[in-house]
N, C-alpha and C positions, 0 to 999 in steps of 0.2 A: 184239396189242399190244406197244408197243416199248420193252422196260424196261431201264435203265440199273443195274446192279450194280457197286457199289462194292465194291472188296475180291474181286472175282469169280473170281479166279485161286488163292485160299484154299481152306484143307481143305472147307470148309461153303459157300464160295460155289461151288467149283466143281461140288458137286452140288447145289446149286440152279440155277445155270446150264443143267447138263445139264438136269431135271427142267422146267425154263421152254421150253427147246427142244423137248423131247420134247410139249410141251403147245402147240406153235404158233406159240409166241410169237418175235420178233424179239428180241435178248440183245445190247447193248452192254458188254465187260466193262471198266469202269477200275478202273486196279490199278498203284501204282509199282512194285510186284514186287519189293520190298523184303525179304519175307519167303515169297514163292512165285517161281513160273515160267510163263511163257505157255505152256509143256508143255504143262500141267496144265489149259489151257482146252480144251472141247469146241471143234473147228475151226469148228464152225456161228457162232458168235458170233464178232464183229467186237472189236478189241479196241484202247483207248486206252490208251498209257503216262502217268502223270500223278498228280502228289499231290493229297491233297484239299484241300490249302489252295492250290493253284493256281484261283483265282476265275476268271480270262478263260477258261483252259484247258475248265475245267470248265462252266461257262457255254456253250461253243461246243459242246462235248459231247454237250450237254443238248438241242440243238436238236431237235423233233420226237419226242423220249421221252414216253409216257403215263407213266409208274411207275416210280420211283428203287426198288430194295433195298441199303440201307445197311448193307454189311459191315464197310469199312475201318475199322480200328483194331486197337491193341495189346492184348494181352488177358492177359500175364502178372502176375498177381499179385504173383510173389516181384518180380518188375524193377521192376513198380509203388511197391512199397514203398522200392525202394533210388533210381528215377528218376522221381520223381511228375511234375516237370515235363514230362518226355518224355512222356507219359501226358495230359498238359493240351492242349500243343501239338497233338499230332497227334490225340486225340478228341475233346477239346470243340472245339477252334478248327476244327480241321478239318469236324466238322458243321456247325459256324454257318457255313463259309465256303461247304458244299454249300447248307446251306437259301437263303442268298444266290443262289446260282449259280439253284438253280432259280426262286426268285421272278423273276431277271432272266431266267429261259430260258421263263417261264409254263409250269413244270410243276409242278402242285399235290397230287401222291400220291407217299408214301414210307411203305414200311414200312422198320422200324428194328430191326439187332439189338442187343436190348437181353442180359440176363444175371438170372439169378438172384441174382447177387452184390449185387446193392441191395438186397437183403432184409434185409443183415447176418446178425442169429445170430437165427434166429426165434422169435417169444414161442408160436407155436403151429404143427403139421402137422397135415397137407401143406397149404403155404402157399398161401395166395387172393392175387387181384391185388389187392385191398385193404388187404393187411398193411402195415403201416408200413416205409418204406425207411431204410438205415441204410447209412452207407458205413464199411464193416469194413477197408476198403484205399484206395489212392488210384485202383487198377481201378476197382470197386465207387462210389468218387465221380467219378469219371470218365464210368461208364453213366449215373448220377444226373442229370449235369448235360446230357450228351445228349440224355436224354429230355425234361428242361426244358425244351432248346432246340427239338425237334421239336412237340413241345407247345404252346411260347408260337405258331408260325408256324401252328397249327391253331387259336389263340385271332383273332391278328393279321392274316392273309392266310387263312384258309379251309380251308388244306392236310388235304387228306385224311390221318389217320397211325396207323399199326398198330405199334404195341410189339411184340415177340415177346421175351419172356423167355425165354432159354435155359435149361435146367438143366447137364447134363453130357453134351455131346457124344462121342461116338467112332464108330470105323468107319474101312470103307477110305480109303487117302490123306493121315489124318493125319500129316504130318514134318514139327514143325518144327523149327527148328535155333536154337537149343535148343530141346530138349523139355521143356516145362514138367509136362505132362498125363500123368496115371499111367496109363492104361488103356496107352498105346502104349509109355511106359518099361517098364510092368512085360512087354509082350508082346517089344520089344527083347532085353529083360535073358533074358527066357525061354526063344528062339530061342536064345543065348547061352550057356542054364545058367549066367548069373551071378545071384547075388544081388538080389533085386525091391528095389529104394531104399522104404521106408515111413516116412510121418510119424504119428505119433500111433498107434503099434502098429495102425493100419488097423482104427480103431475108429469113423471119420468114414462118417457117413451120406448119399450121395449117390444124385440121379436121374439116372443114366444111361440116354441115351435116342441108338437110333441115327443117325445121320446122314442116312440113307435117308430117313427120318421126318421130321427135322427140316424138312430141304429142303422135302418134299410139304407142310407147314403154309404153305411162303409162297407156296404154288401156290394155296390155299384163301382166302387172306387179299387176293388182288390188288384184287378188284372190293370192299371194303367201304370204305362211307364215313364220316366225322365222325372219331371221335378213339377209339381203341381201343385198351386193354393186353390181352394175352393171355400168359397163363404156357406153355410147350410142352415138359410132359415125360409120365415114363409114368404117374404117381400110387404107382410102389413106391419105396420107400427101400430101398438095398443097401448094407451094408457094405462097403467094401474089403476085410476079410477073405475076405469070399465070393467079389470077383470074384476074388481070388488064388485059391480053390478050384478054381473053375469053371476058369482058365485052368490048375489044376494037373491037370484034371480031361483037358484038351484035348490039353496037351502030353503026358502020359502019366505024369509025375512030378512030385513034390512040389518048388512050388518055395521056395529059400532067400530068406530076409528080410535084408534089411539097415537096420536100426534107424536111421531118422533123425532121432528126436524129435518134437521139437516145432516147429509152423511157425507165425511171427509172420502175422498177416493171416487164417489159415483161420477156417471156419464148422465146425464139429464135425457138425449135419447139418441138410440141405434136402431135400425134395423138393414136388414140386408137385400142385396140383390143376390139371388143365388142364380140368374142367368146363364153364367159360366158352367155350374156343374149339372143345370138340365141340358146345356148344348152337349157337355164331352159326355154326360152318360145314360140319360133322359129322366135321372132324378126329379122330382116334385114333391113339397109338401101335400096329405093328403086328408089329414086329419084338423079340422078347425077347429076353435077356443072353444065354445059352446060345446063340440063334441068333447073334446081332449078334456073338459077343465068335470065335464061328466063323470068321462071314465077315473079320473084322478080323486075326487069327492070321495065316489064308488068305491074305492080301493080300501082310501083312508079308513071309511064307516066299518069296512069290513074287519080291522086291524084291533 
């Protein structure tokens, strides 16, 4: 199968590309490298440098492609609050252009990288796929709109659409600039023996999923047809303070805390029910938090 991965040079995308190649697929990475580097792409993949708003280049790049995995989006909640237009233009408009390019190239199969942020503050836990959607911040609003665009092409053009709602990915290779995610910032601070930046006194509950497990979910859904929505998480909620305690054990000393207070747009607790994905494909998360954090700390120490 020939698969085009938008944003395939990013943290999660590069792991997906590697697993796709190991499964025997031909992979094309389409990325503008605004937040990533070509060096992160497995050399067995081919690379096209371009923006998701470039209809002509995308249409040409999609010729002969069987499936698209759409990863290209801006992802920082705090930045989205400060600059919502940036998120609308790149995330929402970029998705609309991609879908139109797919229609022009005759490609009718897409796996879309969504987010648990589409649920907002959940009414009950664990979160099921039929829970109501709520835009707690502009990033979440952009993901809801991107999902809706994909669904519309399923209804109007018969696209096979699979939406994967990620919970909290972490793992080797995560190195955004600036970095806004908790675990890499905790690890970087821990390596330097600096205070760990902490919002809400670490009382938020999250479902942390190892990036290798998350990437594997994309492989399992490639042949699904119709319209599908799946949560991708471990089905376990972990307090941020518990993550810090595990990291303290790994580092061998107690991490210091920098209390950053509250943060706009945050949700206090979420974790997934992923039973629907397990039933459809057999996928389950295999890497526990301690094992995953060990691997991630090792990767950061090696840099």
